[in-house]
N, C-alpha and C positions, 0 to 999 in steps of 0.2 A: 352336392348332396350327397352325406354320407350314410352306409349301409342302415345300420340304425333308426333313421331320421324319418326311416321308409316303416318302421313298426309302430303298432299302438302303446301307448304307457304301459298298460298291462304285460305287452309282450317283451317291451324294456327290462321291467320287474322280473319276468322267467327269462330273460337269457341271463339275469344277473344271481339267477339261483335262487329266487323267492320261491319257496315252493305252493304258497298258499296258492298260487295263482295258476287258472288252468286256463290252457288256451285248444281252441279246439279248430279242426277245418285249415282252411289252405294256412293261414297264419303261424299254425304250429308248424306245419311241413316246413313252412321258411323260415322259423325260427330254428327246427332241428338243421337244417342245412346250413344254415350261418353258425352255427357251433361247430359241425362238422370240418367246415373249411378253416374255424380257428384250432382246433385241435390238432389238424392235420398243418397249418403251419408252424403251431408250437413243437410239434415233435421233430419237423427239419433247424431248431434252432440248437448252434451247438454251446454251452455255456461252457468258458475258459475254467482248466483243471487249474493245478499245484503248478506244474510246466510253467503255465504263463509268468505266476507269481517269481518263480524261479529265477527266468529269463530277465526279468526286469528289475530285480536287486542286484545279478551280475551285471546288467549293464549300468547302474547307479555306480557298483564298488569301481568299474571302471575309467569311469566319467572322474571320481573323487583322487586316482589315482595318478588321472594322468595332468591333472592341475599342475600349472607352471607358477615362480613367485610371482608374478604380475599377476596372476588371479586371486594370489593371497593376498597383494597390496590393495586391491580392486575390491574384496569382498568387504560390505558394510559389518562394523564393528561399533561398540560405544569406546569414548574417549574421556576421561575423568581427566579434568583438567582442574586441580587447586586454587583456592581463590588469591593466593600469592603470589600465582606465575600472574593470573589477569591482570594483577594489579600492576605489576613489574612491567607488563607488556602496553598497559594503560599510558602508566608516565614515560615510555619510551615514543610512543606514537605523542603524544604531547609535545615532546620535547622538540620532535623532527617537525611538527608542523608550525612550532614556534620560531625554529632556524630558518626556515623556509618564507615565513612571514615576513622577517626580517631581510631579507634578502630580494622581498619583492621591491620594482621603486612604487614611488607615491603616486596616487593617481594624478594625474593633471587637471586642472579647472580647466572649463572649455574657455579658449580663446574668446577674449571680449571681442563683439562686433559693434561697426557703428555704421551708422544709414549716408552713402556719400553720395551724392548727385552731380552727375557728370555732364556738362554739356557741352553745343559745338556749335558756332555759326555756321552753315554752310547751306546759302538758297538756294545755290543749284543742282544739291546731292539729290539722288534719289534712293541714296540706301546709306546708312549708317550704322556702322557696329564698332564693337569698342573688345581690345582684349588686351589682356597684361599679365603681370605675374601672379595677380590673386588668380588665375584661370588656367596656369600654365601655358598662356600663349595659343591659347588650344579654340574653338571654333568661338566667332567674333558673339559676342551678346549685343542683339540689335537695340539700335534708338528708335525712340519715337519722336513724330513730329509737335513739337509746340504750341502753343496757341498761339504765344511769339512767331509770326511768320520766319522762316528756315533759321529757325535754331533747333536743334535736336535734341532731345534729354535722356537719361536714365536714370534711376536708382536701383543702388544697388548696397547688401550688408555686408563691409569690408572688413577684417581683423584689424587689430591694434598694430600698426607700424607703416612700413616705408615700404610704396606699390610705384612701380613703371608701366607705361600702359600707353597703348594708342589709337587712335581713333584711323578707322579703312570708310574710306568714304566711294563708293560705287566698286566696293570688289576687288579696287588694284591701288587704290591709292594710299597711303600712309600717313597721318597726318599729326603733329605733333598738337599736343592741349596749349593753345597760347595763354590760358589761365593757371597751369600748373606750378607749384612751387619751384621747378628746379628743370632743366633740362641735361642730360647725357649723354655721353658718347654709349653707344650700346658695343661696340668693338667691331662692327660690322659695316660700318659706314653710315649707321640710321640713328637717329636720337629719338630719344623717349624723353616720356614727360614722367616728370616726378611726383606724387604723391607721397604725403605723409599725416596718416591716420594719428589721432590721440585718443586718450579714454572719452575726452569729453568732445571728440568731434574731429572734423579735417584742422590741424593745426596751420597757422596760419605762414605765410613765405619768407 
């Protein structure tokens, strides 16, 4: 709570210098003591003289004299550009963009894919997977058991073209597809099956 909040509205008007207000008793004495405290505090305040202004101006002149060439470059300034210069710059940018666009290769259309069904008759198998050139011979694609007993099947979207592949039975036995279009030697003592996919589906053998 501030000191003034202890006084009545009349006392606050008295402290503001309203000569029409008359205070009596203890409130008048308290208001007079507060005025004395304020006067004593004000007398201790030191108002800066002309020497402070002179010191500030000297420092400003020193800073201005010590500015380097890069300070001049960084200083903000208005730049006027003629319309003709802007037109030439815009023309140069358009020519550069046109040349860059000519050098960019045309966007290739997405490769056409065809759904291809793979199947292998392996009645004694517990697990059959498929790997080939279409998946980089990476982790095998699992086949599922068909409604036909002993037949394992899977349907994959393959791009148009020639693909080599093999089945893997129970995780260790690589098995060619007996129904493939062709069989080729992979160069490592193994035979890969070959499948040719055309725009309208699997091509005949």
